[in-house]
C-alpha positions, 0 to 999 in steps of 0.5 A, a space after each residue: 249624311 255621307 251615306 245618303 249622299 253615297 246612295 244618291 250618287 250610286 243611284 244617279 250614276 247607275 241609273 244614267 249608265 244603265 239607261 244608256 245601255 238599255 236605250 237600244 233594248 228599250 227601242 226594240 221593246 217599244 216597237 214590238 210592244 206597239 206591234 203586239 197591240 195590233 197583232 189581231 189585225 193585218 197591220 204590216 203583215 204580208 201573205 205567205 203561201 205554204 205547201 207542207 206535208 204533215 201527218 195523214 188523217 189529222 183531225 181539225 185540232 191536230 191540223 191546226 196545231 201542226 200548221 200553227 193556225 189558231 182556231 182552225 175550222 174545217 169548212 167542208 170535206 169532199 173526197 178526202 180534201 178538207 177546206 179551211 179558211 186559209 187553204 186545203 188539207 188532203 187527209 190521204 196524202 198529208 199535203 196541206 196548201 195554205 196561206 198565212 199573214 205574217 209580219 216581216 222576219 225582223 218584226 216577227 223576231 222583235 215581237 217574240 221578245 214579249 212572248 218568250 218563256 223561261 225555256 227560251 234563249 231570250 228569257 235571260 234578256 227579258 228577265 234582265 230587262 224587267 229587273 232593270 226597268 224596276 231599278 229605274 222605277 226605284 232609282 228615279 226617286 234619287 234623281 231629285 232632292 225630296 225637299 224640292 218642288 220637282 220631287 213633290 210634283 213627281 210623287 203626285 204624278 207617280 201616284 196618278 200613274 199608279 192609280 190610272 194603271 190599276 183602274 185600267 187593269 180592273 176595267 
């Protein structure tokens, strides 16, 4: 019985202080997650103009990659100047004049939390955060005595949440 109590006490205390520690991180992830849902819109974005010199004689795909514009499509080319939705590119000089709609700097940085890869500096934070959230899932089952009504009802909500998530993933 002492071992069960020790495990329960450890889980509750760790859950509590890890929760306080992660509260700020969770707030940032929550805001950036909502922003990412609307990344295909202009929500909170402002237009920023660029005047950049890139390599000469780039094709459409290379130009899109260089300017970091997804699905760049050249609409017309006249006298060595290519026109695309966001601006123009002079193939002879390499001069590109274009505009992009971007989130303000701090919001843009926040959304990069969700997009980071293992090679980036944010990856240890993302890994720690993911493991911590998984610990929260597991440790939450030690918050209530399994014989209580609250625990049994909580298990029902857990199952419903799991089923709803799986259904939404499969749709």
